[in-house]
N, C-alpha and C positions, 0 to 999 in steps of 0.2 A: 552537219556535223554528226557522227553515229558517236552516243554516248550510252553505253545500256548499262546495267546494275547487275550485279553479280549473285541471280539466286536460281541459276540453272542445275537442276537438281533431279535426276533419274531416280525411278521409283525403289530400286535397290538400295541407293545411297541415301535417301529418304527415310526410310527403315531402319538403317545400322545409325544414322542420328537421334532417331528417335528417342526421345528421354534422357540423351546425355547431358550434362552439365557443364561439357565443356565449350559453349558457344563461343567462347572468347578466341579459344584457338584456331578457329574458322575464320575470325579477321584478324588473324595475326599481325596484319601492318598495310596503312594505306600509302605509306610513301617507301618507293626504293630505297632510297638514300637515307633511310631512318628507320629500319626493319627494328620491330619490339623482338622480346623473347617468348615465347609460344609457350603454353602450359599443355599443350594438349599430347596426344598418343600418335604414332604412325597410323596406327589402324584408325583412328577420326580423322588425322592432315590428309593423308594420302590422297583419300579420295576427293578431297576439297581440291587440293590441289590440282588433278586431273580434270576436275571439271573445270576448273579457273583455264585451265590450257583449252580444253575443247569448247567450253563456250565463247573464247574469243577466236583462236583459229578455225574453229566451226560456225562461227556466225557473224560480227562485224568483218573480222578480215576476209572470209569467204567473199561476204559483199565485195568488197576491193578488190580481192583477186581475182573473181568473176567476172568485172566489169574489164579488167587490165588483162585477162587474161582470153576477155572475149567470147566467154560464152552465154552472158546476157550483156544488156545496154540498157539506159534509161528509158523508162516509155516517154512518149511522145505525148504524153497528157497529164502529167505527173515531173514533180519537180527532185524528190527527194534525195538522189544521187548525183545530180548534173554535174557539181564539182567532180568527183570522183571520174565521171566519164569525160570531163573537161582536162583531167590531168590538173586541177586547180585546186591542189589538196596543200592545204596551209596547217601551221604549226599546230595551231588547237584541237584541229580534227579527228586524232586518237589517241588522245590523252586517254582516255578510258581504256584501250587496250593495251597501250605498253605501261600504264600504272597496273593494271591487272595482272598482267603478264608475269611484272615484277614483283611488286606488293602480295599480289595472290599466289600463282603458281610458283613460282622461283623459289621467293622466300620460304614457301611452305613446302618443296622440296629440299630447300636446305636444311629446314628444322628436320625432316624425316631423317634425311641425311646421316645428320649430327646424332640422333637418337640410334638409329641403326649400328652407328659405330661403336655406342657407349654399350648398348644393348649384343653387341656383337652378331646381329640380327643381317645374314648377310641377303635375305630373300627381299626385304624391304631397301636394303644398301643397294643393291641390283635393277629393283624396280623404281627408285625416285632417282638415278644416277640416271637411268635410260630415259625418262621423263624431263629431266632436267635437262640434258641433252637436247632432245626434241624441240622443247621452248626455246631454249638459248640460239639456235638454230634459226628457227622460223624469227627471232629478234636479230640477228647478227644479219641474215638475207634480207632483211627490211632496212634496217638504219645502217650495216657495216660496221658502226662499233656503239659497243656501248658498254657500260660498267660491270667488271668482272672480278679480276684480281682484287678488287678492293671492297667489293661489293657485299651486303649483308653484314655487316661488320655494326652497326647500330650507333650508338652514337660514341664510337671509337673514329669514327670517320663517316660524317655526314656529308662531304666531298669527294667521293669514289672519281679517279679516274676513269676515263674511257679507255678500254683496249682497243687495238685492232682486229677485225674478226678473223685474221690468219691467226694469231695468237691464241683467240677463243676456242676456234675449231680443234687446234692444238692440243688444249688443255683438257678440253670436253672429250676426246679420243683415249687422253691417259685417264681420265675419270673414269670411263665407261671400261677400261683394260684393269684398272686396278678393280673394280666392282666382280668382271669375270672372272678374276683371279681369285675370287672368295668362293668358299663353298656352301654356295646357297642353295645346293639340293639337300642339305641337312635338315631334320626339324621338321615341324608340322604347321602348316598355318590351322588356325582352330576356325570354327564357323566365322567368327566375325572378321579374323584377317581375309578370309578367303572372299566375303563380301565386301571387302574395303578394294581387293582388287577388282573395278569393275572393267579391266580389261583384259584379262585372262582367268579370274579368278582361280588365282593362285597358281595358275599352270606355269612353274619355272621353266620349264625348255621353252615356252613360249616367251618368256620374258631374254631368253640367254639369245634366241633367233631374232627377237626385235633390237638387242643388242648390236648384234654383228649385223642386222640389214640398217638400223642405226649409222655404224660404220661406214658400211658401202655406199649407202648415201653419203656422207661426207666426204670421202676421196672422190667420189665421182663429182660432187661440186669444187674440186680442185684441179679437175684436167684441164684447163684453161692457163692455170696461174700457177699451180706446182705440178706440172706433169709428172715428172722422177716420181716424186712423195707419192701421189697419187696410185700411179702403178704401183711402187715398193708396198703400200698400204694395202689395196686389194690381193694383189699376189700371195701377199702374208696369211690373208684372211685363207685363200683357198688353199695355200699349203697347210694350214693348221686344222685344214678339214671343217672350217666354218659353216653353221647350218644358217640359214636362212629363212626368211619369214615366208608361208606356204598358206596362211592364214591371215584373216585381216588382223591388223591392232587396230581397235575400231572401241569407241562407245557404243553401242547397239540396245540401249536402256531405256530411249525416250519413248515416251507416253503422251497420248493426243490431251494435255492437259496444261494450264499456264503455268511457267516456269517449269516444268518437267519435260517439253518437248524438244525436238532438234532447235539448236540455237538461230540458228538461220531462218527456220519459218518461224521461231519465235519472235524474232529482232524483225524478220523484212514483211511478215502477215499479219501475225495476232498482235502486236506492238502497235502497229500501224493500222490495223484493222480496216486492210486492203492486199488484195493480192496480186494485183496487177501493175504495180510498180517497176517491175524487170521482165525488159521481153527478150525475145529470141533475139543472138547478132545473127547478122547474117555470115560471119566470119566462120562460125562450127556450123551452123545451120545449112549453109550452102554444099559444105561437106557432107555432112550426115545423107542429104539430100541427094547429090552426086554419086554416091555409093548403096545407095536403099538401103541407109544404115537401119534397123528394126531398134535402136535406140531413142530414133528423134521422136516418137510419141511420147516416150518415158520422158523425155528431156522437156518437149515442147508442147504445148496443147494447141497444135496447128503447123502449119507449113510454112505462114507468111514470116520473114524476119526483118530487121531493122537493121540498117546501116551504122555500125557503132558509132555511138556519139552522134547519132543525127535526132535529138530529141526536140530540135527546132521544127522537125518538118510537120505541115500541115496537108502532105496528104493521105486520103483516106487510108490507103496500104499501110504508111507506116503507123499511123494513128492506130490502127487495128492488129498489129503488127502481134505473132503469137506470145503469150504468156508463159513466163518458165513454170513450168511443173514444180510442187514441194510441198512434201510432205511434214507431218508432224513427227512421225516416225523415223525419219531417214536418220540414217547413220552418220558420226563424226568419225572421219578415217586419220590417223595420224601416217600408218603407211597402210596401204593396201596390200592384197595380195595380188593385185595385178602391176600395182609400181615395184616391189620387190621382184617377181618376176622380169618385168622390163631393166631392172636396173643390173641384174644378174647375167640378159643377154648383150647388153651395152657393155660388161665388165668380159664379156666372153669374146665378145667381138674384138674390143679394144688390147686385150692383154692376153687370148690363149686361142690366137689364129681363127676365132668365130666358131671353135670346137663347142656345141650342144647352144650356141647361140638362138638357132631357129626353134630348137624344143622351147626354150625359154620364154623365146618372143609368142609363140603359138600360146605357152601358159598365160601370158599375160591379156592377151587378147579375149580367150576363154574364160578366164577370171573376169575381166573386164565388163563382158556381157552377163554372166552369172550373177554380178553385183545386182541386174535387175532381172534375174529369172529368166532370163534370155539365151539362146544356144549361138554361138559364135562361130559353130564349124564349119559352116560355110561359107565365112568372112576368111578363115585363115586359110580358106583352100580356095577363096575364090579374092575379091577387091582387097584382101588384106592381106593377101599371101606373103611370105618374107622374100625380100629380092637377094635369094642366096648367093646369085650371080653378080651382082650390084658391088659397088665399090663401098669402102668403109663408109662414108660420107652417105651414102644413100641408105646402107642398113640402120646409121643412126638415125637417119631420117626418120625412115620406118618405124623403128621403135618409139622415138620421141612423141611423133605425129600420135599414135595409139595410145601414149601414154597420157599425154595430152587430151584426148577426147574421153579417159577413165577418170580425170579430175573432175569432172563437171558434179556443182553441189556443194557438198560442205567442205570439200577437200579440194576447191576451187585455187586455194592462193598459191597451191605446187605448180598449179599451169603457168601463172604466171613468173613464179622463181624457174622453173623447167625452158620456158622461151629465151629467159633471159641468159642461162648458163649455155645453152644449146643451137639458139637462133632458131630452134624448130617448133612450130612451123614458121616457112618463109615470111618474109613481110613485104607484100605486093607493092608494086612500083605503081599499081593505080589505085583509087578508091574502088569500094565495093558495087557503087552501081553502072560502074564503067564495064562495057559490054568485055574488055579486054582480062575482067576480075578471074584470079584462079580461084576456085573454091578452097576455102579453108586458109588461104592466106591473110596474114594479120593484116588492118590498115589503121591509119594512125585516125582518132577521132575527128570529126567533123568540127567539132568544137575547141580542137586541143588549143591551151594557151603555151604550146610547149616548141613552136616552130618547128611544125610538123615531125616532134621525135617523141617516139614510146616511152613509157614512165619507166624507172628500173627500180626506184625505192623511196620510201618516206622520209620525210624531215624530221628532222628530231621536236619531241613536242614540247609545249609549252611546259607541261607537269615537269619536266626535266632542265631545260632552258632556266626556269624562275628558280629551281633551287639548288643547281648544282652548277659551280662557276667555271666545271670543268668539263661541259658541253662544249663540244667540237661546233666549229663553226659551221655555220647550215652552208649546204651545197645544193644544188638543184637537182628537182627528183631525177632527169635525165640522166645523173652522173652515175656509171655502174657500179655494184659493191666490188666488193675484192676479188671474187671470181669471177665475175660475169666477163663475158664478149663486150 
């Protein structure tokens, strides 16, 4: 079971909070159904909320997402993540992540939104609304239904109802539109406010782009089940001249110190005092090898992969599979520049007859390599060249595959989500040790307990079920969430 403490703070945030008497505000609540009234300020509470999101999405949930997105797999010489690799996740396994995102991040964002409206501080309103939408989307995409319309009412409602994912998406989109309609460019942030914005340092143009890109992402998630609505929403963004991210929305201020490093590294390496629990999955490794991808040595410390979920192997090759490379200073991405470009490429293919899609795709591939200080030019002109003459499905497959590769690391949860949305990379008809296996195709874990099915969601956590009688009945983790294939 993964259950980690909320102590990850980058150096800049530590300086911002030094000497503050508002410690209580950083621990606003421990119960998503019974939030207390915070006594802090947006300047103090906002960065704590962002780090709550980053610490979970880029930490323990990245470990889960990376196993289910087949970037890495459980080592054959350890036991830490067998239950994830076997799709044997239970209701108690992610209590900490669920509680932290609700009682920590979302409760704090709601506090900031309330204060921002009171103070007519439209900068913090936009910042907190975008991060609230991002964090809520993660929960919806994991659980399908979560409390929303009756959440954060404190003792006025200790048993909030669960809203369906589609309704939550609609409401979040409306919240973003409301924040975007305010005059968030007026007024100046002082030095403390700029430090409190640990994503963009107070640059509201970047927050506007983040807001538009978050909307684009949510509309793309709708393409399978709400196609007309997805198309209308995306076309409206382009008609309005929306600007999208061309830089990373990310936390990049981690340092190599306990509780201040990248959360994935903190959880998987520092806290466990071992760096070898996660090994290269043959799913991604074979694809990188087949294309001579120069990111391979960045991702893995060697060329030897382990078949996904084959942690029971006694073979020398399996037990010595290459370790996943991690660094204490790796960023946590909310939406990377690469992801933004890939989403724009998909939107242009689906709704604008492909106009500009290749250019955005190429930018996405180049940005994905640039994350690791590598030049991807040879790949956009070679192995990863855009299939301009291909069908729409072939183009979506190319975009989705490159997007999948780019999510490696603390962005890994998105790789799991996007596989569920697009179906790409494809799922193999054979296991990855079969000579007929096609590099890069997903396989069902060797030790899966799901009747040869891939996971699609998490089950509702104990912390919610024992406190809220409105928690929906449990469904299998192989059941798709509302937007998935």
